[in-house]
C-alpha positions, 0 to 999 in steps of 0.5 A: 499500499502507498504511503502517502504524506501530510505536512502541514509547515509554518501555519500563522493565524492572526485576530484583531491582534492576537495570535490564533496560531503561530509557527506551526508544523503537522506531518501526518503519514498514512495509519497514522492517527494524531490526537491534539489537545488542547485548551478552548481558546487554543487553536485546535479547531481553527489549526482543522479549518486551515488546514482544509481551507475555510479559515484564512491564514496569514502564512502557511504550507500545506503539501501533500507527497511533497507537492505545495497544495496553494488553493484550497479547490486542490484539497478537495480530493485530498483532506474530508473535514468532519464538523463540530455542527451536523452536515446532512441534510435532515430530508436525506434518506439514510439510503441516498445520503451513502448512494451519493457519499461512497462510490459504487465498489465501496456500497457492499463493505459499507453496508455489512456493518451493523450500525448501518443495517439498523438506520438504513430504512430511515430518514436523517431527521430520524436518527439519534444523536450518537447514529448521526455522529456515526454515519457521518464518520463512515461517510468521512472515512470510506470516501477517496481523500488520503486525509482526514480532519475529525472536529469533536467527534465524540461529542455528546455522545455516550460511550457505546457509541465513543467506543464504536466510533473509536473501533472505526477510527483504528478500522480505517486509519490503515487506509490514510492519515486522521487527524483528530481533536476532542476535549475529551482528552481520555478519548482522542488519547485511547485513539491515538497513535501519535499526540500533539498539546495545543497550547496558546497557538502554538503546536507541542508534539509529544513523546508520551502523554505524560507530558499533558502534565509537565506542560499543565494541561492535565494535574498529577494523576490524571493521566 
């Protein structure tokens, strides 16, 4: 299998004179699940939006497999993004949603999932919050992109649904690189193969989760 490489370099973003993201570098390869942790306002979500191209940066380099991607349109087939907000129209049926989003040759594998089978005859508006989030994440992870950015995928979900979503993320990381950020640090740590911490707009690459205590993100005994 070909290993793809996403590099984000020298990202800078200021808002009203305040530095939101400062000179961030991040490298994500196929099979990586990079957990980006940080307190509210540390720049996590802004960073993902800048990478995807829906928030402009004052300065940035994005490279995919060594090729600089200077336009957002150049990234549409390379990177997919799960926002904190639901993105599928309520009026859609589950079948229509899946058929629009998934390649025909992948449909059979997509449907071979007990969670998907349990909702297949419903409309989006009839799904629980957990079911909808599971469907959205599965759609994002099964599209043709090389990388996926997941912003708060665990938000508001039950422990059982979080476990199912983490199993899905782990399974799909074999074919794409994944960057995940979530306020629930325990679930991010559990699913991630690498960790980074955003603090006051800067990114710190961690060798071990114990550094979360050293950097002041966690109190001693919390990790």
